[in-house]
N, C-alpha and C positions, 0 to 999 in steps of 0.2 A: 368522795372518791374522785380523783382527777380523770379527765378524759383519757389520759395516757394509761392510767390503771385499768380503766374500762376496756380499752383496746387489748391490753395484755391479758386480762381475765378471759375476754372472748377467745383470743388466740389459744390460750391454755386449755379452755373448756372444749374447744373444737378438736384438739389432739387427744384430749381425754376421753370424751363421750362419743366422738365419731370415729376416731381412728383406733383408740384402745391403748394409748401410751399409759403406763403406770404412773402413780403419784410421784415416786422417787425420781423417775426420769423427767416428769413434768417440772419438779422443783429445780432440777439441774439445768433443764432447758430454759426455764424462766430466768434463772441467775445469769445464764449466758446471754439471753436475749437482752437483759437489762445492761449487761456490760457493753454489748454492741450498740445499744441505744445511746448510752452515755458517751461512748467513743464518737459516735456521729454528732451528738449534741455539742461536744467540745470543738467540733469542726465548723460549728455555726449553723447547723441544720435545725429546723423547728421540731417539736415533739412528733408531729405527724410524719414528717419526712423521715426522722430518725427511726421511728418505729416501722415504717414500710421498708426502709432499707435493711434494717436488722432482720425483719421477718423474711425478706427475700433471701438473705444469706442462709437462713435455716429452712428454706423451702423444700430441700430434698429430704428433710425429716419425715414428712408426710408420705412421700412415695416409698421410702424404706419401711416405714410402719405398716403400710398397706401390704407390702410384700411379706411382712412378718405375720400379719393378722389378716388372712385372706377373706375372712368372714365379715370384715368391717364393711358397713353399708355406706352409701352415698348420703351426704347431708340432706336432711328432709327440707322441703319447700316450706318456709315459714311466712308468716304475715310480715309485710315489709316494715311494720312498726314494732316488731318484737325483738328482743334481745335473744341471744342463744338459749337462755333459760326459759324463754316463753313469757317473760315478764313484759307487760304492756309499758312502753316508754311513756314518761310524763310529758306534758306539753313543752316544758323547757327543754327536755332532752330531744324531743322531736325537732324543735327549732334548731337546736345545736347541730343535729345530725343533718338537717337540710342545708344549713350554712356550710357544714363540712363538705357535703356533696358538691355545693356550688364552688367553693374554693378549690377543691381537688379537680373539678371539671375545667375550671378556668386555667389552672396550671397545666393540665393535660393538653387542652386545645392550644395554649400558648406555646407549648413545646413542639407543636406541629403547625407552624404558621401557613405553610402551603395548603395543607389540606383544609384547615379552618377557613382560609380566605376563599377558597374555591366554593366550599359549601355555602358560606355566607353570601357570596356574589350570586350563586345559582338561585338561592331562595329569595334574595332581594329582588332578583329579576321577576321570578314568578309571582311573589306576593305583591310587588309594585305594579305589575301589569294588571292583576286582578283588581287591586284596589282602585287603580286609575279608571278601569272600565266600569266598576260599580259606582264610583264617584260620578262619572259622566252620566250614566243612566239615572242615578239618584237625583242629581242636580236638574236633569231635564224633565224627569217624569214623576219622581216620587216625593221630592222635597215639598212639604206643605208650605203655602204661601205665609208670609210674615203678617198674619192677621189674627184677630181674636177668634178663637174656636174655628180653626180653618176647616175642620171636618164638616161644618154646617155650610160651607160655600159651595154653591152650585152654579152651573151654566146652562144655558137654553140654546136649542137649535131648532130650526124649522125642518119639518119632514114633509116631503111630497107624497103623492099617491103611490109612487114606486118604492117608497121606503128609504130614499136617499136623504141624507142630512145635509144642511147648509150652515155656515157658522152664524148666521145672523137672523134676526126678526125685523119685521117692518116696524117703523115708529108707531104707527096707529095700532097695530096689534099689541105692541108692548104696553101701550097706555091702557088698552082694555084689560090685559092680563094683570097689570100692576094694580088696577082698581079693584078687580074681582077676586084675586087670589091672595089677598092679604091674610086669610085664615091659615094658609099653609106655607107661604113664602113671602119675603120682602125682596123687591126687584129694583134694580137700577140699570141704566144703559150706559155704555161707554164705547168710544171708538177712537182709534189713534189718528192724530193729525200732526203735521209738521209746520213750523212757522219760523220766520226770521225774527229773532229776539234781539232788540236794541237795549243793551244793558246801560241805560242812562243813570241808574242809581248805584252803579258800582262804586264802592268806597275807595277813594284814593287812586282810581284809575280813569282813564279816558273812556268815553263811550265806544262801544264796540257792538258789531252785529255778527250774530252767530245763528246757526240753524239748530233748533231744538225740536225734539219730539215731545208731544203731550197728549192729553186725552180730553175730548169733549164728553161731558157727563151729564146725567140728569141731577136734579137738585138734591135728592136724598142719598147720593153716592157715598159720601164719606160716613154718614150716620149708619147706613145699612151695613158697611164693611166693619163698623166698630173702630174707626180710626179717629183718635184724638190728635188734633193739630198741635205741633210744638209751639207755634206762635199763632195768635189770632183764632178765628173760628171758621168752620166750613160754611160754604154758601148753602142756603136752604130756601124754603118757601118765602122767607122774609126778605130775600135778596131783591133789590129794586131792578126791575127790567131796564131801567134807564141808566144804571151805573155799572159799566162793564167791569167785572172783577176776575181775579185769577188767583189760584193757589199755586205756589211754586214748591219744588222738592227741597228736601233738606240739604242735598248735595249742592244744588244751585244757590241756595242761601249761603252756604259756607264758602264757596268758591268765588261768588261774585259780590256778596253783600257782607262779608266778614262776619257773618252770624249776628249782625246788629238787630236789636229788637225794634229799632226805628224803621225797619223795612216796611211795616204795616202803613198802608195808606199811600206809599209811594207809587209813582207811575211806572209801568213796564210796557214797552212798545212791542206789540206782536203784529207782524205784517203791516207796519205803518199805522196801526191802530192803538190807541192808548187804553190800557187796562190798569185798574188799580189793584195793587197787591192786598189780598184780604187775609192771607194766612200762609203759614209754612207747614208742610207735611212733616210727620215725625221722621227720625232717622230710620233708614232701612226700608221705608215705604216708597215704592216706585210705581204703584198702580196695581189693579186687580189681577192683571195678567202676569203669570209666573215668568214669562220669558221676554215680554216686551216692557221696556223701561220708560217711564214718563218723567219729564222735568217741570211740567205745569199742567194745571187742570182748569178748564173753562166751562162754565154752565152752558147747556144746550141753547139757552135763550140767545146766546151771543155768537152762534156758529156763523151766521151771515156776516157778522162784523169781522170774524176771523178768516173765514173763506167765503167771499161773496158768491152768492148763487147756490151754495151747497145745501141750503135748506130744501131744495126741490126733492132730494132724496128722502125727506121726511114726510112728503105729502101723499105718497101712494102706498097702498097696502102691499103692492107687489114688489116694492123696493125693500127686500129683506137683507140689508147690509149692516145692520147695527148689532153690536155685540150686547148681549144681556147677561148680567151676573146677578145672583141672589143669595139670600140666606134662609135656610129653612127655619121655620118657626120652632120654638122648643117643643120637643116631643114628637115632631113630624118627621117621618121617614121619607126617603127618596121616592119610594114606590107610591106612598100616599099623595106626595106632591105631583107625581106624574099622573095619576088617575084624575086628580082635581083639574089640572091644567089641560089634559086631553079633553075633559068635559067642556071646559071653556072654549077650546079649539073647535069643538063640534057646534057650539052655539054661534061662534063667529062665522063658521061655514054656512050655517043657515041664514045668518043676517046678511052676509056679503058673498053670495055664491059666485059671482064673477071672479073675485080676487082670491077667495079662500077655499074654493072647491079642492078637496083632496089634500089640503094643507093641514098638517098637525103640529104638535110641539113635543120635543123630548127634553128631559132633564137629566143632566150628567154630573158627576163629581167634577170639581174644578180641574182636576188633573187630566180629564178627558180632552180638554180643548187646547192643551199646550202646544201640540204640533199639528192642529187642525182637526176638525170633525171628520169622522169616518176613516181616520188614519190609525185608529186604535189597534186593530188586529195586525197590520203590517209592522207598526212600531213594536208591539209586543213580541212578534216573532223575531224581528231583528234584534231586539234586546236579548232575547233568549239565546239567539245564535251567538252573539258576542260573549255573553256570559259563559255558555258552554265552551266555546272556543278557547277563551282565555283561561277557563278551568282546565282544559286539557293541557295547556302550557304548564300550569302549576303541577298537574299530575305528572307530566314528563319530567319536570324539574325535581319533583319529590322522588321519582323512580331513580333519577340520576344520583340523587344524594343518598338514596337508600343503598345503591350499589357501592358507592364510596364507603358508606358505614359498614356494610357487610365485609368489604375487603379489609377495612381497618380492624373490624372485630375479629377476623381470622388472624391478623397479626398480633392481636391482644389476648389470644387464647391462653398463653402461659400466665399473663398477668391475672386474668379472671380466674383461672384455676388456683393460683396461689391464694387469691382472696377467699375463694370457697374453701380451701384447705385450712385457712386461718379462722374459719367460723362465720364468714359472712353468708347470710341466707341468699337464695336466689332472688327473692324479692328485693333485697337491699342492692344486689348487683343490677337488677333491672332499673331500680330507681336512679342509680348512679348514672347508668348509660342514658336514661331518658333525661336526667338533668343536663347532661352535656348536649343532647339534641335540643332541649329547650333553650339553652344559652345560645346555640348557633341559630335557631329559628327566631329567637328574640332579636338578635343583632341584625339578622336578615330582614325581619319584619320592620325594624326601625329604619333601616336603609331604604327598604321598598316604600315605606309610608312617605319618607322625605322625598324620594323621587316622584311619588304620586303628586304631591303638591306642585312640583316643577312641571310635571306632564300636564296637569290641569291648567296651569297658567298658560303654557304654550298652546295648548288646544283652544283655550278661550280666546287667546289673541289671534289664532288662525280663523276661528269661526267669526269673530267680529270684524276681522280685516278681509274676509272673503269678498270678492266682487258682488256676490249674490246678497250679502248681508251688511256691507260696509255702510250703506246709507240707511240702514234700519236700526231701531233702538233695541238691538238684541241684548238681553241682560243674561249674563252667564257668570255665576258666582263660583270661582274655583276654589273657595275655602273648604277645608276638610271639616265635615260635620261630625257630630257624635256617632251617627250611623256608620259612616265610613270608617272611623276609628274602631267601632265595635266589629265591623266586618273584617278589618285588618287583624284584630285580636283573634277572632274565630279562625281566620285563615292560618295564623301563626300556630295556634294550638292543633289545627287539623294537620298541618304540615308535620308537626312533631309525631302525631299518631301515624301518618302516612309513611315517613321515612325513618322514624326512630323506634317504633314499637316492635315490629317484626325482627329487625336486626338485634335489638336488645334482648328479646326473648331467646333468639337462637343463640347468641353469645353466652346467655346465662345457663345454657344447657351444657356448657363445657364441663367435661368430667375432670376433676382435678388431676388424676393420674395421667390421662391422655394429654391434658394440657401441658404438663411438665415434660413430656417427651419431646422428641425432635419435631420441629415445626413443619418439616417437609412431609411428615406423616399426615398432616391435616390440611394439605393444600387443596383438597377437593370439597372441603366443607363449604356448603352454601352455593356450590357451583350452578346446580340446576335452578335454584331460586334466582340467582343473578341472571342467568340466561332467559328465564321466564320474564323477568322485569325488562330486559332489553327488548324482547319480542313485544311486550306491551308498549314500550316507548315507540317502536317503529309503527305499531297499529295506530296509536293516537296521532302520531305525526302525519300518517297518511290521511287520516280523517281530516286534520287541519288543512293539509295541502289540497285535497280534493274539494273541500268546501271553499277554499280561497279561489280554486280554479273555476268552480261554478259561478262564484260571484263576479270574477274577472270576465268570464264569458258573457254574463249578463250585462255588465257595464260596457263591454265591447259591442253588443248588440244595441244597447241604448245609444251609444256615441254614433254608430253607423246608421241608426234609423232615419228614415226619410221624414223630415219635419215640415216640409212644404215651403221651405225657403233656404237660401244660401247663407252660410255663416262665414266663409273664408273672405278675408279682406274686408270685413264689415265692422264698423265700430258704432256703438250706441252711447248717447249722452243724454242724461235726464236733466230737464230744465224746470225751474220753479219761478213763476212770474208773480207770486202772491205778494212779495215785498213792495212792489211798486203799484199795487192796486190791481183790480181785475177789469179795467176798462176794455170792452170788446174790441174797439178800434185799435187800441195799443197792442193788444194781443195779435190781432190780425196782421198789423204792420210788422211787428217783430218776427213772427213766424215766417212771413214772406221774405223779409230782408236777410234774415239769418240763413234760411235755406239757400237762397240765391247766392249769398256771399260765400258760403262753404262750398256749393256745387261748382262755383266758377273759380275755385282756388286750384293752383297747379297740383296735379297728381290725384285729384278727386274725380271720380266718374259720375256720381250722382249723390243726391241727398234727399231725404224725405222725412216728414213728421208722422208719428204714429202714437196713439194712446188708447189702450195700453199695447205693449208689444207682446205678440204671442209667446208663450212659454216664459213670460216674465214672472216677477214675484207676485203680482196680483192679476186676477182675471176680471173682466167686466161682463157680468150677465145682464140680459134684458129679456123682456117678454115679447114674443112675436104673435101677431094675430094674422092667420091666413084665411082668406075668404072661403068658407065651405069646409074647413078642416075641423073636425070634431074629435080626433084622436080615436076613432072607432067606436065612441060611445054614442048613446041616443040622446043627443042634445040638440036643442033648437037654436043654438048660437055657436059661434066660433070658439074653439077651445084654445087658450093661450099656451104657448110652448116656450120654455126658457132656453135661450141660446146665448153664447159668448159672442162678443163683437169687439172690433177695433175701429176707432176713428182714424182714417189715413187720408193723406193728400194725394195729388195727382202723380206723384213720382214713386209711391210706395212699391208697387209691383215690379217696377223697373230696378229700383235700388235693392230690393231683397231677392229678386229673381224668382218670385212666385209666378207660376205659370197660369195664364188665363186659358181655360178650356174653350170657352166660347164667349161671344159678346165682347165687350171692352172693359178696360179698368176705370177706376176713378179718374177723373180729369180735372184740371185747374178750372175749367169752365163750369164745374159743378160747385156753384156758390150758394149763398143764403138765399138769394132771390130766385134761384132756379128750382126745377122739380126735384124733390129729395130722391137720391138714387142710392143704390147698394149693389155690392158684389157678394154673391153667396158661394159657399163651397159646394162641392159635388154632393156630399151627404145631405145638405139641406135641400138642395134642388130635388134629389131623388125622393126625399121623405115626404115632401108637401106637394109636389106637382108630379102628375103622371109622367112616367119615363124620363123625368129629369128635365122636362121642357119648361124651365122657369123663366127664360128671357122674355122680358116685357110684362111679366106678371107683377102684381103688387102685393104688399102686405102692410100691416099697421104696427107701430110701436106705441105702447101705451103712454109713454112720456112725451109723445109728439101730438097728444089730444086727437088721435084718430087720423092724422094725416097719412095719406097713402105714400108708400116708398116704393119706387119702381126698380125692379132688378135689371141692370144693364150688362151684367157679366157673371160668369161662373168660373170660379178659381178651383185649381186642383186641391184636393184634401191634403191636410197637414196635421201637425200636432200642436195643440193649443193650450192645454193645461199641463200635461205631463207626457212623456215620450211613450209610456206603456198604456195609454188610454185607447179605448175603442173609438172608432170614427163618430164625431159629434157634429151637430149643426153649428155653423160659424158664418158670420157675415161681416162684411167690411163697409162702413159708412163714410160719407165725405166729412173730413175734418173741418173743412171751411163751413159746411152747412150746420155743424153742430159745435161751433166754437164757444157759444156762451156757457159760462160756468166751468170752463176747462182751463184754468191758469197753470196747467203744467202739461208737458208732453215729452216725448222721447224723439231725439233726432238721430236718424240712422244714416250713416255715411258709407258709401262704397268707395274705397280707396286703397292703393297699394303703398301708401306712406307708412312709415314706422308708427306704431301705436302712440308712443310718447310724443312725437312730432305733431300728429293729427290731434291728440288730446289737447295740447297746448294751443294749437291753432284755433280750435273750437272755443276755448276759454277766452282767448284774447279777442276774437271776433265778437262774442257775446258781450264783453265788457265795453267794446267800442260802440256797439249799438244801443245798449241799455245797461247802465251800472248797477241797477237795482236787480237785474236778473241774476239768478244763481244756477251755476252748473253743479248739480248734486254729485254726479259721478260720471266718469266716462270709461268705458271698458270695451274690449273687443267683444263681438257677438259670440265668438266661440267660448271665451271665458264666461260670459253671461249665461250661456246655456249649460256649460260644464259645471259651474258652481252653483246654479240655482236648481235647474231640473235634475241634474245628476248628483247633486251634493250628498243626499242620503246614501245612494249607491256607491258613491266615492268613498265616503266615510266607512261604510261596512266593508267594502272590498279592501280598502287600505289596511283597516285594522285586522281583518281576518288574514289577509296576506302577510302582515307583520307577524301575527301569531304563528302562522304556518312556518315562516323563515326561523323564527326563534326556536320552535319546536323541532324543526329539522336540525338546527345547530346542536341542541341538546341531545337529540337522539344519536346524532353522529358521535358526540362526546361520549355518550354512555356506551355505544358499541365499541368505540376505540378503547375506552377504559377497561372494559371487561376483557377484551381480547389482549391488551397489554399485560393485565394481571394474570390471565390464563397462561400466557407465553412465559411469564417470569416464574410461575409456579411449575411449569412443565419442562423446565430447562433440562433436567436429568433425563426425562422421558425422551425428549426430542434428541439429546445427545446420544442416548442409547440407540434410538432409531437410526441415527445417522452413522453410528459406529457398526451397525449390523448390515449396512448397505443402502439405507434410504438416501436419496439424492436431495439437493436443495430444492429442486422442483417439486418433489414429493412433499417436503415440509411446507413449502409455499402453498401447495394445493390443499394441504390439511388445514392449515390456519384460515386461509380464505374460504374454504368450504364450511368450516365452523361458523364463521361470521355471516356468510351469505345464507346458511341454513336458518339462522335466527332472523335474518332480513326476510327471508321468503315466508316464514311462519307469520311474522308481524304484518307483512303485506297482505297475506291472505285474510287475516283477521281484519285489518283495515279496510280492505275492499268491501267486505260484508257489512261492517259498521258504516261505511261511507254510503252505501246503497240505502240504508235506513235513514241516514241524515239527509241525503238528497231528497228523498220523498217528503221530509218534514219542511225543507226550506224552498221547495219548488214554487210555493205560492208567492214568494217575494222576489223571484227571479223573472227576467224579461227574455222570453223566447229561448229558454234553456230547459232541457229535459232533466229530470232526475237521473236519468241514465246517460247523461251526455258523454258521447264517445270520446270526444277530444280530452276531456278531463281524466276519464278513467284509463285512457291509453297513454297519456303523457306523464302523469304524475308517478305511477309505479316505476317506470324506467329511471326517472330523475331521482327518486329516492334510492333505487338500487345503485345507481352510479355514485351517490353520495356515501352509501354504506360501503361500497367497494373501496372507495378512497379512504374510509376510516379503518378498513381491514388491512389495507395495503402496508402501512408502516409496521404494525406488530408482526405481519407475516414476514416482511423483509428482515426485521430484527431476529426473528426465529431462524431464518436461513444463515445467519451469521454466527450462530452458536458453534463453538468448537467442541466436538465430541469428547476429546480427552480432558479438556479443562472442566466440562460439565460433569463428567463422571468422577473425576478427582475430587471436586468440591463436594459431591454427594457422599 
């Protein structure tokens, strides 16, 4: 039997069994139906189109039959996969039925391009934004590293007596752990370095020098990670200490050596030192850290050759700056490794009480270290806020689309009633409507996914080009992974359920007789549901706007925070002197000549060297020994305290505007042959000396072999690691007295010159003084602080604010759409009101009141939800209460004004209705 015969039989049986038409009449109706079908076929229509047109011509038969047979019941709800007789469809018929639904859905949607385009764009916006945020979080936090059995990779952190973690271990502690913990974990150390690479071996090109980032690692690094080199072999215990070797990345091999296998054994100049290329890393491997990319790897034995003097940080147990990565032994759990290593830490504390008292070790999954130790709770909360916020955008989008589908469903009641009268089951109608929703969501999902890729590339470019990260080897892979595709698929299916299921069920309830009557009689169908959805939109939008306001207020407080130095009209430039060697006299000469040349330039007020700069990318900790300070414990010796420090020259405090509370600043006379001096901040002075009387007092730094350092000044407190930190001890040491082993520094310039002009002047002056010196980056101090210290807050604030604006736009669209449809359906009512005396002002008040009532309900619900959300996010805000008055007083009126503007146009349209014309049409 052909598909057309199936359709005719179902139509005939529905009239016979459900309506009560006798067999003779059915035969006559079937003959008439076939004549109409053939007539339509002759005009070029398909079988399906001809059948539906012919059935529509006979649609009034069912209504008349019900009038003749009052006891006829409504069609029962059948299984979606059953025919009218209850026979289960065969697989082939199911496929044909689904294909028929898809074809019909495409034709229906194509016949209404405006409606279809709007729905697709709204869904693409919601799905695309959700996929982009998920892809960002997945790339930064969840994507496993490109290593063998990545679930076994762990990282290690030092833990002090107060429970605070730091990113690194000391080299000597690492060696002890590595030797004693082989039963639970294999370990390797690594830390990032940068070098000027002279590409002498480049095939077919001239020699060129570029700055690359790499890793210094222990010998078993590649073996522990399970990395097999693409060319050559990794360095190990058999590597000769007299033969400096280097492993280069696959990307560097391809770009500079044309993927030639002859690269093995060729020389590569790193910081004017010759290394021999021993191997090439496999494609896709850029180091053990998921976010920091490396282009070369050098054994730890040659660190002094690469960075002269840097081996000093490997000699003390208190120098905990080295990253350690490991792989759990087969069958060993993270908790078992933690117990074993903590036992070893206790042994080290007994063996080395002065350096290891209260120092433990923690083991974490690799993902824990991607954004820094100790940042896990904040990062998790921020990620949750972003996911929930963008999820609310999708919810608002789905509600908007659901309203459109409800409106369209009301307009299709006659069509659906005819289909029910022809024998279609309710399940079949629901399936057809859901198929149309799935087609719309599928196209919207594809568009959203394609926009996700573009958004990720733009975001990756902005992150890597930021002043805070442009000089760092940030690795951000914007490719869409399988998890992102799966997430987009789940979102697409979820949107179908959110915006398609309820309207489909409601539309399928259409009674065939009522649906065939005048459409004006069904104008109120679904009105309360549409209004409830609009109120939900307004509530979700208010939550987004209040959350974005809280984040904006937090960022505002961060920007306005007192950091202890001036940022306006200040520029910072990072210098690297490693390419020309690390001769101390050469460094001293360059630093002095460079500072004097810039300071004497027209338009420059002052210049100063500092390493590192407070609130920069990296902080420099040291241990301080104060005579008689035991930290409140019963000790017979001084207790070391960790503090951050900067090496500064004699013009630092003048250039940055840092206030000296008492005493004096570092001076040019404080040189290597004079008494070591320091300036401490107020917090340090109050913590270690009674009543803050620290002037003239001394302390020791362990890296100075017990040499006493005298305090000559006390500086006002500031911010040194991050703006929202509590006051911490900080000290400033003389740059000239600690010049050895510091081949890099930051030049800070106070000048009113344009940034571009000053940056170019700095670069030209450096080239004139020493061509081997590299200016890594030059940026204004305001940009430095805004993009480094404030970067997480800026990203979160920017994204949540964007979500809030998008949600506001969608909510306004939803309110406008519902009121416009309501006005169009109430034309006769409004005309009647005006005919019996209602003024245009009364009509305007009625429509505006209806819209603002929905807005008021949504605002009330949104305020309650926002209070709960505020309590959840208060932990990641800076000096902002969960009940921030400004946010809760400003956002609702803004939303009310936007809602009023959405209500205004439908209200004005209602006032222009002509009463006589409206009543005549009715």
